[in-house]
MISERO-834962 format. One record per residue (C-alpha): x negated, y negated, z negated. Coordinates in Angstrom, 3 decimals. Layout:
<u=X v=Y w=Z>
...
***
This chain:
<u=-74.472 v=-68.100 w=-64.574>
<u=-74.024 v=-68.242 w=-68.327>
<u=-77.595 v=-67.079 w=-68.834>
<u=-78.811 v=-69.793 w=-66.480>
<u=-76.935 v=-72.456 w=-68.414>
<u=-78.448 v=-71.192 w=-71.651>
<u=-81.941 v=-71.415 w=-70.133>
<u=-81.266 v=-74.985 w=-69.008>
<u=-80.034 v=-75.906 w=-72.495>
<u=-83.091 v=-74.270 w=-74.062>
<u=-85.466 v=-76.186 w=-71.780>
<u=-83.654 v=-79.427 w=-72.583>
<u=-83.947 v=-78.726 w=-76.312>
<u=-87.669 v=-78.059 w=-75.954>
<u=-88.134 v=-81.329 w=-74.101>
<u=-86.247 v=-83.281 w=-76.771>
<u=-88.280 v=-81.620 w=-79.519>
<u=-91.628 v=-82.141 w=-77.800>
<u=-90.913 v=-85.765 w=-76.924>
<u=-89.739 v=-86.681 w=-80.419>
<u=-92.634 v=-84.964 w=-82.161>
<u=-95.264 v=-86.369 w=-79.809>
<u=-93.902 v=-89.891 w=-79.918>
<u=-93.346 v=-89.886 w=-83.646>
<u=-96.862 v=-88.728 w=-84.370>
<u=-98.107 v=-91.958 w=-82.844>
<u=-95.394 v=-94.348 w=-83.988>
<u=-93.718 v=-93.240 w=-87.223>
<u=-94.186 v=-90.802 w=-90.126>
<u=-93.420 v=-87.151 w=-89.615>
<u=-92.605 v=-84.845 w=-92.505>
<u=-92.218 v=-81.095 w=-92.744>
<u=-89.311 v=-79.605 w=-94.686>
<u=-90.582 v=-77.124 w=-97.264>
<u=-88.335 v=-74.788 w=-99.237>
<u=-87.912 v=-75.630 w=-102.905>
<u=-85.037 v=-73.167 w=-103.448>
<u=-82.722 v=-71.004 w=-101.374>
<u=-79.039 v=-70.410 w=-102.080>
<u=-76.438 v=-68.117 w=-100.499>
<u=-74.363 v=-69.649 w=-97.712>
<u=-71.371 v=-68.128 w=-95.951>
<u=-72.768 v=-66.751 w=-92.656>
<u=-69.315 v=-67.205 w=-91.079>
<u=-69.392 v=-70.960 w=-91.758>
<u=-70.000 v=-72.960 w=-88.582>
<u=-71.238 v=-75.939 w=-90.575>
<u=-70.308 v=-79.316 w=-89.108>
<u=-70.472 v=-81.603 w=-92.141>
<u=-71.992 v=-81.207 w=-95.590>
<u=-72.168 v=-83.389 w=-98.694>
<u=-72.913 v=-83.012 w=-102.401>
<u=-70.864 v=-84.677 w=-105.154>
<u=-70.143 v=-83.915 w=-108.811>
<u=-72.138 v=-80.711 w=-108.798>
<u=-70.518 v=-79.046 w=-105.764>
<u=-70.802 v=-79.035 w=-101.993>
<u=-68.019 v=-80.177 w=-99.724>
<u=-68.300 v=-78.585 w=-96.306>
<u=-66.511 v=-79.072 w=-93.008>
<u=-66.448 v=-75.805 w=-91.067>
<u=-65.773 v=-75.849 w=-87.329>
<u=-64.544 v=-73.729 w=-84.391>
<u=-61.018 v=-73.380 w=-83.110>
<u=-58.963 v=-71.082 w=-85.296>
<u=-61.588 v=-71.159 w=-88.073>
<u=-61.836 v=-74.827 w=-89.034>
<u=-61.526 v=-75.813 w=-92.678>
<u=-62.532 v=-78.174 w=-95.454>
<u=-64.183 v=-76.395 w=-98.363>
<u=-65.415 v=-76.973 w=-101.900>
<u=-68.398 v=-74.667 w=-102.452>
<u=-70.397 v=-73.554 w=-105.484>
<u=-74.023 v=-74.553 w=-104.771>
<u=-75.627 v=-71.656 w=-106.644>
<u=-73.546 v=-68.754 w=-105.354>
<u=-72.082 v=-70.039 w=-102.080>
<u=-68.616 v=-69.090 w=-103.320>
<u=-65.770 v=-71.007 w=-101.711>
<u=-63.969 v=-72.550 w=-104.687>
<u=-61.168 v=-74.166 w=-102.677>
<u=-60.282 v=-74.410 w=-99.015>
<u=-57.903 v=-76.345 w=-96.783>
<u=-57.472 v=-74.790 w=-93.336>
<u=-56.815 v=-76.812 w=-90.198>
<u=-54.339 v=-75.862 w=-87.491>
<u=-55.845 v=-73.589 w=-84.840>
<u=-55.931 v=-76.324 w=-82.192>
<u=-58.358 v=-78.481 w=-84.230>
<u=-62.146 v=-78.116 w=-84.270>
<u=-63.414 v=-79.684 w=-87.506>
<u=-66.524 v=-81.857 w=-87.409>
<u=-68.264 v=-84.432 w=-89.657>
<u=-67.374 v=-85.162 w=-93.277>
<u=-67.865 v=-88.140 w=-95.614>
<u=-66.801 v=-89.096 w=-99.122>
<u=-65.344 v=-92.548 w=-99.845>
<u=-64.364 v=-92.859 w=-103.491>
<u=-61.823 v=-90.105 w=-104.073>
<u=-61.142 v=-89.603 w=-100.366>
<u=-62.773 v=-87.000 w=-98.141>
<u=-62.801 v=-88.105 w=-94.485>
<u=-63.069 v=-85.404 w=-91.808>
<u=-63.454 v=-85.768 w=-88.045>
<u=-62.341 v=-83.420 w=-85.287>
<u=-64.248 v=-82.759 w=-82.087>
<u=-62.012 v=-83.542 w=-79.118>
<u=-58.599 v=-84.217 w=-80.651>
<u=-59.304 v=-87.876 w=-81.430>
<u=-57.905 v=-87.416 w=-84.921>
<u=-59.419 v=-87.795 w=-88.341>
<u=-58.013 v=-86.390 w=-91.558>
<u=-58.107 v=-87.879 w=-95.050>
<u=-57.929 v=-85.668 w=-98.147>
<u=-57.639 v=-86.149 w=-101.876>
<u=-60.954 v=-84.903 w=-103.257>
<u=-59.328 v=-83.470 w=-106.397>
<u=-57.035 v=-80.970 w=-104.665>
<u=-58.017 v=-81.155 w=-100.967>
<u=-54.468 v=-82.189 w=-100.077>
<u=-54.239 v=-84.109 w=-96.817>
<u=-53.006 v=-87.627 w=-97.533>
<u=-53.476 v=-89.468 w=-94.217>
<u=-54.539 v=-89.210 w=-90.593>
<u=-56.113 v=-91.708 w=-88.206>
<u=-57.073 v=-91.875 w=-84.547>
<u=-60.248 v=-92.773 w=-82.663>
<u=-61.451 v=-92.718 w=-79.067>
<u=-63.868 v=-90.135 w=-77.719>
<u=-65.407 v=-87.201 w=-79.529>
<u=-66.102 v=-86.890 w=-83.245>
<u=-69.373 v=-85.295 w=-84.374>
<u=-71.057 v=-86.501 w=-87.581>
<u=-69.866 v=-88.805 w=-90.354>
<u=-71.493 v=-90.541 w=-93.333>
<u=-70.769 v=-93.442 w=-95.699>
<u=-73.263 v=-96.159 w=-96.633>
<u=-71.184 v=-97.674 w=-99.425>
<u=-69.612 v=-100.246 w=-97.127>
<u=-69.053 v=-98.615 w=-93.740>
<u=-68.398 v=-95.203 w=-92.299>
<u=-71.065 v=-94.176 w=-89.796>
<u=-69.911 v=-91.897 w=-86.968>
<u=-71.746 v=-90.016 w=-84.225>
<u=-70.247 v=-88.666 w=-81.012>
<u=-73.184 v=-86.720 w=-79.543>
<u=-74.632 v=-89.735 w=-77.736>
<u=-77.424 v=-92.133 w=-78.708>
<u=-74.944 v=-94.687 w=-80.083>
<u=-73.530 v=-94.599 w=-83.612>
<u=-70.266 v=-96.317 w=-84.539>
<u=-69.432 v=-98.178 w=-87.715>
<u=-65.874 v=-97.774 w=-88.995>
<u=-63.934 v=-99.698 w=-91.608>
<u=-63.531 v=-97.258 w=-94.557>
<u=-59.970 v=-98.443 w=-95.237>
<u=-58.260 v=-98.538 w=-91.837>
<u=-60.916 v=-96.562 w=-89.846>
<u=-61.088 v=-99.159 w=-87.081>
<u=-64.352 v=-99.634 w=-85.198>
<u=-66.288 v=-102.595 w=-86.577>
<u=-69.624 v=-102.167 w=-84.799>
<u=-72.080 v=-99.928 w=-82.985>
<u=-75.764 v=-99.090 w=-83.280>
<u=-77.925 v=-97.877 w=-80.388>
<u=-80.576 v=-95.444 w=-81.664>
<u=-83.985 v=-95.651 w=-80.009>
<u=-87.487 v=-94.329 w=-80.385>
<u=-90.278 v=-96.408 w=-78.861>
<u=-87.665 v=-98.173 w=-76.769>
<u=-86.044 v=-94.984 w=-75.458>
<u=-82.547 v=-93.772 w=-76.398>
<u=-82.282 v=-90.770 w=-78.727>
<u=-79.235 v=-88.705 w=-77.675>
<u=-77.477 v=-85.721 w=-79.257>
<u=-77.103 v=-87.312 w=-82.691>
<u=-74.974 v=-84.956 w=-84.734>
<u=-74.450 v=-84.424 w=-88.499>
<u=-75.231 v=-87.539 w=-90.554>
<u=-76.199 v=-88.437 w=-94.109>
<u=-76.999 v=-91.838 w=-95.604>
<u=-80.024 v=-91.538 w=-97.892>
<u=-81.863 v=-94.347 w=-99.683>
<u=-81.007 v=-96.996 w=-97.108>
<u=-81.603 v=-94.782 w=-94.069>
<u=-79.330 v=-92.840 w=-91.729>
<u=-80.468 v=-89.253 w=-91.324>
<u=-79.198 v=-87.456 w=-88.208>
<u=-79.530 v=-83.906 w=-86.994>
<u=-80.635 v=-83.949 w=-83.353>
<u=-78.444 v=-81.302 w=-81.741>
<u=-80.162 v=-78.238 w=-80.206>
<u=-83.315 v=-78.969 w=-82.219>
<u=-84.401 v=-78.295 w=-85.791>
<u=-85.340 v=-81.952 w=-86.207>
<u=-83.787 v=-84.747 w=-88.258>
<u=-84.199 v=-88.359 w=-87.186>
<u=-84.501 v=-91.004 w=-89.900>
<u=-82.881 v=-94.152 w=-88.537>
<u=-83.102 v=-97.789 w=-89.615>
<u=-79.443 v=-98.882 w=-89.951>
<u=-80.305 v=-102.498 w=-89.104>
<u=-81.883 v=-102.060 w=-85.673>
<u=-81.405 v=-98.368 w=-84.774>
<u=-85.118 v=-97.540 w=-84.605>
<u=-86.188 v=-94.015 w=-85.501>
<u=-88.585 v=-94.620 w=-88.377>
<u=-89.462 v=-91.004 w=-89.050>
<u=-88.849 v=-87.384 w=-88.090>
<u=-88.292 v=-84.417 w=-90.386>
<u=-89.429 v=-81.140 w=-88.861>
<u=-87.307 v=-78.314 w=-90.314>
<u=-88.288 v=-75.579 w=-87.854>
<u=-90.016 v=-73.426 w=-90.454>
<u=-86.745 v=-72.889 w=-92.367>
<u=-85.720 v=-70.346 w=-89.750>
<u=-88.495 v=-67.992 w=-90.838>
<u=-86.832 v=-67.774 w=-94.277>
<u=-83.477 v=-66.657 w=-92.889>
<u=-82.819 v=-62.934 w=-93.377>
<u=-82.770 v=-60.759 w=-90.277>
<u=-79.623 v=-59.292 w=-88.818>
<u=-77.500 v=-62.452 w=-88.729>
<u=-76.303 v=-64.448 w=-85.777>
<u=-77.491 v=-68.016 w=-86.379>
<u=-77.058 v=-71.270 w=-84.492>
<u=-78.651 v=-74.713 w=-84.826>
<u=-79.693 v=-76.639 w=-87.916>
<u=-76.688 v=-78.738 w=-88.913>
<u=-75.948 v=-79.810 w=-92.442>
<u=-77.680 v=-82.469 w=-94.556>
<u=-76.727 v=-83.208 w=-98.154>
<u=-78.281 v=-85.440 w=-100.801>
<u=-77.733 v=-85.544 w=-104.549>
<u=-78.477 v=-89.175 w=-105.478>
<u=-78.563 v=-88.399 w=-109.199>
<u=-81.458 v=-85.950 w=-108.916>
<u=-82.717 v=-86.959 w=-105.444>
<u=-82.429 v=-83.355 w=-104.287>
<u=-82.158 v=-82.700 w=-100.538>
<u=-80.301 v=-79.786 w=-98.956>
<u=-80.284 v=-78.390 w=-95.410>
<u=-78.425 v=-75.569 w=-93.697>
<u=-77.180 v=-74.619 w=-90.244>
<u=-74.294 v=-73.190 w=-88.311>
<u=-73.788 v=-69.541 w=-89.328>
<u=-76.857 v=-69.676 w=-91.543>
<u=-76.743 v=-67.194 w=-94.460>
<u=-78.907 v=-69.510 w=-96.575>
<u=-78.646 v=-73.107 w=-97.741>
<u=-82.009 v=-74.604 w=-98.671>
<u=-83.034 v=-77.179 w=-101.192>
<u=-86.062 v=-78.804 w=-99.588>
<u=-88.942 v=-81.123 w=-100.369>
<u=-90.783 v=-83.200 w=-97.789>
<u=-94.491 v=-82.995 w=-97.092>
<u=-96.375 v=-85.304 w=-94.769>
<u=-97.239 v=-83.415 w=-91.591>
<u=-100.755 v=-84.822 w=-91.662>
<u=-101.507 v=-82.602 w=-94.690>
<u=-100.902 v=-79.399 w=-92.684>
***
């Protein structure tokens, strides 16, 4: 039965990938993620949220009994500091608001707020439904829950202040996962694929697709790996970083128009 469910999930992922790539080719730019540099990444880290600030990565690591918030050296992958969650929490998305790190949990309906300097938890808040990805656009928190609808949250009291339905050529785009806000766009991992949707925050249209499938060929053999999940941007240098759940590498990438293949 489990094998059958995996086959169904795999077919669904292929359909999502094929539909997005085919539709985007006709309606919006598609870019391929090329490797500019590769860095070590903890292969035990089930990456749920990733961001870059002040020369280090902050990473939310998931799974029950293994969830944590980490500060990570970008060159070596060394965990410089870590705050573990209780075993009954499954950590999810992560965003930075000033000196606060905001972390979601999957099914617990609770978010945690930490002091960036020491990773001490300073507050909690509640929300309805599941928590998946989280990003900050300078005014609002942007939250995904695995559906095609993003939520906007007030960054001070974490209340819902709006929603955004994500579509591509008029059709909903589900499975939105890890998020990053980059140069006026929302970037979202599409769960079970190695694709990133670039979303217009004003109307929810997918305005481009980043195809990161070739990164898998650069992962060393012998490791158990899961899906692409982890987008980080350094606004000072405009560097882009991608990784995945249980991936032993974290990649700095550059984008190349797919038409130049």
